[in-house]
MDAnalysis code that builds the backbone (N, CA, C; Angstrom):
import MDAnalysis as mda
import numpy as np

u = mda.Universe.empty(225, n_residues=75, atom_resindex=np.repeat(np.arange(75), 3), trajectory=True)
u.add_TopologyAttr("name", ["N", "CA", "C"] * 75)
u.add_TopologyAttr("resid", np.arange(1, 76))
u.add_TopologyAttr("resname", ["MET", "ARG", "ASN", "GLU", "ASP", "SER", "CYS", "LYS", "ALA", "PHE", "GLU", "ARG", "TYR", "LEU", "ILE", "ALA", "ASP", "SER", "TYR", "LEU", "PRO", "GLU", "HIS", "ALA", "VAL", "LYS", "LEU", "TRP", "GLN", "ASP", "TYR", "THR", "GLU", "GLN", "ARG", "PHE", "LEU", "ASN", "LYS", "ASP", "LYS", "ASN", "ASP", "PHE", "TYR", "HIS", "ASN", "TYR", "VAL", "SER", "TRP", "LYS", "GLN", "LYS", "ASP", "ASN", "GLN", "ILE", "ALA", "VAL", "PHE", "THR", "THR", "ARG", "SER", "TYR", "ALA", "ASP", "LEU", "GLU", "MET", "ASN", "LYS", "LYS", "ILE"])
u.atoms.positions = np.array([
    [-55.843, -40.273, 33.695],
    [-56.237, -40.194, 35.041],
    [-55.063, -40.487, 35.931],
    [-54.898, -39.719, 36.989],
    [-53.795, -39.947, 37.917],
    [-54.131, -41.161, 38.773],
    [-53.051, -41.887, 39.167],
    [-53.259, -42.968, 40.147],
    [-52.861, -42.542, 41.488],
    [-53.247, -43.365, 42.480],
    [-53.057, -42.984, 43.887],
    [-51.530, -42.804, 44.237],
    [-50.671, -43.598, 43.652],
    [-49.249, -43.503, 43.920],
    [-48.575, -42.218, 43.441],
    [-49.121, -41.678, 42.355],
    [-48.479, -40.529, 41.797],
    [-49.142, -39.189, 42.216],
    [-50.180, -39.286, 42.996],
    [-50.895, -38.143, 43.500],
    [-50.530, -37.836, 44.907],
    [-50.098, -36.540, 45.200],
    [-49.741, -36.191, 46.551],
    [-50.899, -36.379, 47.438],
    [-50.615, -36.877, 48.685],
    [-51.643, -37.063, 49.636],
    [-52.678, -35.967, 49.889],
    [-52.200, -34.747, 49.914],
    [-53.134, -33.639, 50.147],
    [-54.015, -33.314, 48.927],
    [-53.698, -33.969, 47.737],
    [-54.541, -33.723, 46.581],
    [-55.525, -34.912, 46.349],
    [-55.547, -35.826, 47.209],
    [-56.354, -37.079, 47.056],
    [-57.829, -36.929, 47.512],
    [-58.147, -35.864, 48.079],
    [-59.482, -35.768, 48.759],
    [-60.548, -35.214, 47.903],
    [-61.750, -35.738, 47.999],
    [-62.924, -35.202, 47.347],
    [-63.734, -34.660, 48.527],
    [-63.834, -33.342, 48.525],
    [-64.616, -32.688, 49.670],
    [-66.087, -32.707, 49.293],
    [-66.901, -33.077, 50.299],
    [-68.347, -33.141, 50.099],
    [-69.049, -32.475, 51.282],
    [-69.957, -31.589, 50.873],
    [-70.803, -30.920, 51.853],
    [-72.295, -31.283, 51.596],
    [-73.031, -31.660, 52.583],
    [-74.407, -32.056, 52.397],
    [-75.282, -31.489, 53.460],
    [-76.541, -31.065, 53.192],
    [-77.448, -30.710, 54.190],
    [-78.039, -31.993, 54.699],
    [-78.160, -32.129, 55.989],
    [-78.718, -33.384, 56.597],
    [-80.059, -33.068, 57.189],
    [-81.122, -33.779, 56.748],
    [-82.451, -33.627, 57.419],
    [-82.423, -34.260, 58.751],
    [-83.428, -34.019, 59.536],
    [-83.474, -34.454, 60.925],
    [-83.271, -35.848, 61.113],
    [-83.891, -36.735, 60.280],
    [-83.736, -38.134, 60.446],
    [-82.344, -38.661, 60.200],
    [-81.643, -37.992, 59.275],
    [-80.214, -38.314, 59.008],
    [-79.300, -37.951, 60.153],
    [-79.547, -36.799, 60.770],
    [-78.820, -36.381, 61.940],
    [-78.958, -37.426, 63.044],
    [-80.198, -37.867, 63.339],
    [-80.465, -38.868, 64.318],
    [-79.736, -40.154, 64.053],
    [-79.641, -40.597, 62.744],
    [-78.900, -41.805, 62.417],
    [-77.430, -41.645, 62.701],
    [-76.826, -40.466, 62.417],
    [-75.423, -40.227, 62.698],
    [-75.125, -40.134, 64.228],
    [-76.037, -39.534, 64.933],
    [-75.889, -39.482, 66.419],
    [-75.969, -40.892, 67.028],
    [-76.878, -41.662, 66.579],
    [-76.915, -43.088, 67.023],
    [-75.703, -43.862, 66.656],
    [-75.267, -43.712, 65.489],
    [-74.033, -44.353, 65.004],
    [-72.810, -43.921, 65.894],
    [-72.740, -42.632, 66.158],
    [-71.579, -42.096, 66.956],
    [-71.682, -42.713, 68.405],
    [-72.910, -42.740, 68.954],
    [-73.090, -43.356, 70.264],
    [-72.518, -44.778, 70.280],
    [-72.828, -45.584, 69.245],
    [-72.408, -46.989, 69.190],
    [-70.879, -47.065, 69.098],
    [-70.253, -46.152, 68.267],
    [-68.832, -46.169, 68.070],
    [-68.075, -45.748, 69.381],
    [-68.680, -44.978, 70.252],
    [-68.069, -44.501, 71.423],
    [-68.489, -45.191, 72.755],
    [-69.114, -46.373, 72.616],
    [-69.597, -47.089, 73.739],
    [-68.482, -47.243, 74.842],
    [-67.321, -47.623, 74.387],
    [-66.181, -47.923, 75.328],
    [-65.036, -46.927, 75.191],
    [-65.424, -45.740, 74.778],
    [-64.303, -44.677, 74.637],
    [-64.643, -43.540, 75.626],
    [-63.591, -42.747, 75.851],
    [-63.780, -41.508, 76.634],
    [-64.668, -40.559, 75.803],
    [-65.476, -39.829, 76.525],
    [-66.377, -38.875, 75.900],
    [-66.114, -37.438, 76.385],
    [-65.995, -36.462, 75.601],
    [-65.771, -35.043, 76.051],
    [-67.002, -34.215, 75.758],
    [-66.905, -32.985, 76.019],
    [-68.082, -32.059, 75.810],
    [-68.481, -31.993, 74.360],
    [-67.519, -32.060, 73.406],
    [-67.889, -32.152, 71.989],
    [-68.850, -33.319, 71.649],
    [-68.499, -34.475, 72.215],
    [-69.283, -35.646, 71.991],
    [-70.679, -35.427, 72.563],
    [-70.795, -35.034, 73.834],
    [-72.067, -34.827, 74.489],
    [-72.936, -33.726, 73.696],
    [-72.313, -32.635, 73.318],
    [-72.992, -31.615, 72.561],
    [-73.554, -32.175, 71.287],
    [-72.775, -33.046, 70.556],
    [-73.235, -33.550, 69.274],
    [-74.316, -34.534, 69.479],
    [-74.199, -35.481, 70.359],
    [-75.281, -36.558, 70.434],
    [-76.572, -36.002, 71.052],
    [-76.466, -34.929, 71.691],
    [-77.756, -34.325, 72.283],
    [-78.316, -33.179, 71.510],
    [-77.646, -32.808, 70.371],
    [-78.059, -31.664, 69.560],
    [-79.405, -31.841, 68.943],
    [-80.301, -30.851, 69.092],
    [-81.575, -30.841, 68.430],
    [-81.608, -29.618, 67.591],
    [-82.121, -29.791, 66.348],
    [-82.186, -28.680, 65.368],
    [-83.220, -27.658, 65.855],
    [-82.827, -26.318, 65.754],
    [-83.706, -25.222, 66.103],
    [-84.135, -24.621, 64.690],
    [-85.118, -23.800, 64.731],
    [-85.671, -23.141, 63.486],
    [-84.648, -22.403, 62.719],
    [-83.640, -21.866, 63.340],
    [-82.654, -21.047, 62.640],
    [-81.338, -21.855, 62.419],
    [-81.412, -23.107, 62.470],
    [-80.150, -23.943, 62.299],
    [-80.426, -25.046, 61.185],
    [-79.299, -25.424, 60.575],
    [-79.260, -26.565, 59.729],
    [-78.031, -27.445, 60.088],
    [-78.025, -28.614, 59.752],
    [-76.856, -29.531, 59.958],
    [-76.109, -29.763, 58.592],
    [-74.853, -29.504, 58.524],
    [-74.082, -29.737, 57.385],
    [-73.034, -30.719, 57.624],
    [-72.954, -31.778, 56.818],
    [-71.959, -32.827, 56.983],
    [-70.864, -32.600, 55.936],
    [-69.653, -32.442, 56.515],
    [-68.469, -32.192, 55.621],
    [-67.482, -33.380, 55.880],
    [-67.040, -33.875, 54.774],
    [-66.105, -35.049, 54.824],
    [-65.107, -34.962, 53.749],
    [-63.976, -35.691, 54.009],
    [-63.037, -35.913, 52.925],
    [-63.343, -37.311, 52.493],
    [-64.126, -37.403, 51.493],
    [-64.676, -38.698, 51.083],
    [-63.626, -39.748, 50.736],
    [-62.576, -39.336, 50.146],
    [-61.519, -40.293, 49.778],
    [-61.031, -40.991, 50.985],
    [-60.896, -40.345, 52.127],
    [-60.375, -40.984, 53.346],
    [-61.468, -41.632, 54.143],
    [-62.679, -41.135, 54.062],
    [-63.780, -41.615, 54.982],
    [-64.740, -42.628, 54.334],
    [-64.918, -42.594, 53.071],
    [-65.878, -43.509, 52.464],
    [-65.240, -44.367, 51.405],
    [-65.800, -45.560, 51.283],
    [-65.283, -46.480, 50.276],
    [-65.948, -45.979, 48.964],
    [-65.027, -45.812, 47.973],
    [-65.504, -45.350, 46.683],
    [-64.957, -46.237, 45.591],
    [-65.772, -46.403, 44.513],
    [-65.289, -47.176, 43.353],
    [-64.249, -46.289, 42.622],
    [-63.034, -46.797, 42.291],
    [-62.027, -45.996, 41.696],
    [-62.097, -46.112, 40.150],
    [-62.977, -46.995, 39.622],
    [-63.083, -47.130, 38.205],
    [-64.405, -46.392, 37.739],
    [-64.206, -45.709, 36.619],
    [-65.307, -45.016, 36.040],
    [-66.069, -45.796, 35.074],
])
């Protein structure tokens, strides 16, 4: 197994895509509002926190888990 030091930075990411149900979207919107309480907000922010799912839409969460989530490095 490669260790972090010998792995190029652009090869360190675990890409994850997930469908988010309505209640999960609401949790992320609430979390985002809390994180941005004292920050400048732009149109992207306002569009995101006010977004409501329509019949022909789904929400997909994409992240680079290595950089965004704490993960156990031991198998």
